C-alpha positions as CSV (number, residue, x, y, z in Angstrom):
1,M,9.4,65.3,-14.5
2,A,6.3,67.3,-13.5
3,P,3.5,65.4,-11.8
4,S,0.5,64.7,-13.9
5,I,-2.7,66.7,-13.2
6,P,-5.6,64.6,-11.9
7,L,-8.3,64.0,-14.5
8,H,-12.0,63.7,-13.7
9,K,-14.4,62.4,-16.4
10,V,-17.9,63.9,-16.2
11,I,-20.8,62.8,-18.4
12,M,-23.8,65.1,-19.1
13,L,-27.0,63.0,-19.4
14,G,-30.6,64.0,-20.0
15,G,-33.3,64.3,-22.7
16,G,-33.1,66.6,-25.7
17,G,-33.6,70.3,-25.1
18,V,-33.1,70.3,-21.3
19,G,-30.1,72.5,-21.5
20,K,-27.1,70.1,-21.1
21,S,-25.1,71.9,-23.7
22,A,-26.1,75.4,-22.4
23,L,-24.9,74.4,-18.9
24,T,-21.6,73.0,-20.3
25,L,-20.9,76.0,-22.5
26,Q,-21.7,78.4,-19.7
27,F,-19.3,76.6,-17.4
28,M,-16.6,76.4,-20.1
29,Y,-16.8,79.8,-21.7
30,D,-19.0,82.0,-19.5
31,E,-21.6,82.5,-22.2
32,F,-25.2,81.5,-22.7
33,V,-25.9,79.7,-26.0
34,E,-29.7,79.4,-26.5
35,D,-29.7,77.5,-29.8
36,Y,-27.1,74.7,-30.0
37,E,-26.8,72.1,-32.8
38,P,-27.0,68.7,-31.1
39,T,-24.4,66.1,-32.0
40,K,-23.7,62.6,-31.0
41,A,-21.3,63.8,-28.4
42,D,-19.2,66.9,-27.7
43,A,-16.1,66.7,-25.5
44,F,-14.6,69.6,-23.5
45,R,-11.6,69.9,-21.2
46,K,-10.8,72.5,-18.6
47,T,-8.2,72.9,-15.9
48,I,-9.6,74.3,-12.6
49,P,-8.6,74.5,-9.0
50,L,-10.1,71.9,-6.7
51,N,-9.3,71.4,-3.0
52,G,-6.1,73.5,-3.3
53,E,-4.7,71.8,-6.4
54,D,-5.2,72.0,-10.2
55,V,-7.3,69.2,-11.8
56,Q,-8.6,68.6,-15.3
57,I,-12.2,68.0,-16.0
58,D,-13.3,66.2,-19.1
59,I,-16.9,66.9,-19.9
60,L,-18.8,64.7,-22.4
61,D,-21.9,66.4,-23.5
62,T,-24.2,63.7,-24.9
63,A,-27.1,64.2,-27.2
64,G,-30.5,63.4,-25.8
65,Q,-32.1,62.1,-29.0
66,E,-33.5,58.6,-28.9
67,E,-31.4,57.5,-31.9
68,Y,-28.3,57.9,-29.8
69,A,-29.6,55.8,-26.9
70,A,-28.0,52.6,-28.2
71,I,-24.4,54.0,-27.8
72,R,-25.1,55.5,-24.4
73,D,-23.8,52.5,-22.5
74,N,-20.3,53.3,-23.9
75,Y,-20.6,56.9,-22.6
76,I,-21.7,55.7,-19.1
77,R,-19.0,53.0,-18.9
78,S,-16.3,55.5,-19.6
79,G,-17.5,58.2,-17.1
80,E,-16.6,58.7,-13.5
81,G,-19.4,61.0,-12.5
82,F,-22.8,62.1,-14.0
83,L,-24.9,65.2,-14.1
84,C,-28.4,64.0,-14.8
85,V,-30.2,67.1,-16.2
86,F,-33.9,67.6,-16.7
87,S,-36.0,70.7,-17.4
88,L,-38.2,72.1,-14.7
89,I,-40.6,73.3,-17.4
90,E,-41.0,69.9,-19.0
91,S,-42.5,67.1,-16.8
92,E,-41.6,64.4,-19.3
93,S,-37.9,65.2,-19.0
94,L,-37.9,63.9,-15.4
95,E,-39.2,60.6,-16.6
96,D,-36.1,60.5,-18.9
97,I,-33.9,60.8,-15.9
98,I,-35.6,57.9,-14.2
99,E,-34.7,55.7,-17.2
100,L,-31.2,57.1,-17.4
101,R,-30.4,56.5,-13.7
102,E,-31.6,52.9,-14.2
103,Q,-29.2,52.6,-17.1
104,I,-26.3,54.0,-15.0
105,M,-27.0,51.5,-12.3
106,R,-27.1,48.7,-14.8
107,V,-23.8,49.7,-16.5
108,K,-22.0,50.7,-13.3
109,G,-23.4,47.8,-11.3
110,E,-20.0,47.2,-9.7
111,S,-20.0,50.7,-8.3
112,P,-23.2,51.3,-6.3
113,N,-21.8,54.7,-5.0
114,V,-21.1,56.2,-8.4
115,P,-21.1,60.0,-8.2
116,I,-24.4,61.4,-9.5
117,I,-26.0,64.8,-9.1
118,L,-29.7,65.5,-10.1
119,V,-29.9,68.8,-11.9
120,G,-33.2,70.7,-12.5
121,N,-32.4,73.3,-15.2
122,K,-34.3,76.4,-16.4
123,A,-35.0,77.6,-12.9
124,D,-35.3,81.2,-14.3
125,L,-38.6,80.2,-16.0
126,D,-40.4,79.7,-12.7
127,H,-43.7,81.0,-14.2
128,A,-43.7,78.0,-16.6
129,R,-42.6,75.4,-14.0
130,Q,-44.3,72.0,-14.4
131,I,-42.5,69.9,-11.7
132,P,-43.1,70.7,-8.0
133,E,-40.0,70.8,-5.9
134,D,-41.4,68.4,-3.4
135,E,-41.8,65.7,-6.1
136,I,-38.1,66.1,-7.1
137,L,-36.8,66.2,-3.5
138,E,-38.7,63.0,-2.8
139,L,-37.1,61.3,-5.8
140,A,-33.7,62.6,-4.8
141,S,-34.1,61.3,-1.3
142,K,-35.2,57.9,-2.6
143,W,-32.1,57.7,-4.7
144,N,-29.8,59.3,-2.0
145,L,-28.7,62.0,-4.5
146,E,-27.8,65.6,-4.2
147,Y,-30.4,67.8,-6.1
148,I,-29.5,71.3,-7.4
149,E,-31.6,73.7,-9.5
150,T,-29.8,75.7,-12.1
151,S,-30.2,78.3,-14.8
152,A,-27.8,78.2,-17.7
153,K,-29.2,81.6,-18.8
154,T,-28.5,83.4,-15.5
155,R,-25.6,81.1,-14.6
156,M,-27.3,80.2,-11.3
157,N,-25.5,77.2,-9.7
158,V,-23.7,76.4,-12.9
159,D,-20.2,76.2,-11.3
160,K,-21.7,74.5,-8.3
161,I,-23.0,71.4,-10.1
162,F,-19.6,70.8,-11.8
163,Y,-17.5,71.5,-8.7
164,D,-19.8,69.4,-6.4
165,L,-19.6,66.5,-8.8
166,M,-15.8,66.7,-9.1
167,K,-15.5,66.7,-5.3
168,K,-17.7,63.5,-5.2
169,I,-15.5,61.9,-7.9
170,H,-12.3,62.9,-6.0
171,E,-13.7,61.4,-2.7
172,Q,-14.7,58.3,-4.5
173,K,-11.2,57.9,-5.9
174,K,-9.7,58.4,-2.5
175,T,-12.0,55.8,-1.0
176,T,-11.1,53.2,-3.6
177,A,-7.4,54.1,-3.8
178,G,-5.2,51.2,-2.8
179,K,-8.1,48.8,-2.8
180,Q,-8.3,46.0,-5.3
181,I,-11.8,46.0,-6.6
182,P,-12.8,42.7,-8.1
183,T,-14.3,43.0,-11.6
184,K,-15.5,40.4,-14.0
185,P,-13.1,39.8,-16.8
186,M,-14.3,40.9,-20.2
187,K,-14.9,38.0,-22.5
188,N,-14.1,40.0,-25.5
189,R,-10.7,41.7,-25.3
190,S,-11.4,43.7,-28.5
191,L,-14.4,45.2,-26.8
192,K,-12.3,46.3,-23.8
193,K,-9.8,47.9,-26.3
194,S,-12.7,49.7,-28.1
195,F,-13.7,51.5,-24.9
196,S,-10.2,52.7,-24.4
197,T,-10.0,53.8,-28.0
198,F,-13.4,55.5,-27.7
199,W,-12.3,57.7,-24.7
200,K,-8.9,58.5,-26.3
201,F,-10.8,59.6,-29.5
202,L,-13.0,62.0,-27.4
203,Q,-9.9,63.4,-25.6
204,G,-8.2,64.0,-28.9
205,N,-11.2,66.0,-30.1
206,C,-12.2,67.8,-26.9
207,R,-12.4,71.6,-26.8
208,T,-10.7,73.7,-24.2
């Protein structure tokens, strides 16, 4: 029986219109999609080489609209690593990331070292930039996060953000392998089952 391929679950988080879907589609299919119809969530899967072996990456591209915020806890709970994306030409989008990181820390409270990369997208529109790099670097330093600027349009650092995050997930799994991590039992067994069903549904509907 052939060994199973390791699977890494990545969640794209950020406000609406920051380019989460454009980054995902550029990574998946090497194409830039400027106008993309937002959905509650879109799942993708791809097999890639990482550290000399094949791994699978599951990407959950979440919608940034406020009406979907209530179900975001489910997405975060199911993820192993997060790309927190904001737009360099929209100062308000960085404020969204501050709230999203707080949500990740709340949901993943038992995992203080959860893999996260801060992504400033639309770097090709430097003439319209609204957020100074120093401000972002200060925030990234405060949170102890890697910060990468990208352009979905020119493909600048698109592969880097996904590969860097998967390496962080891989290292995190190695660190915790063989260790028994105490977790609080879930009071509602049906809730625990629903999370498992939720991720299986996404896997069944993901695009490759």
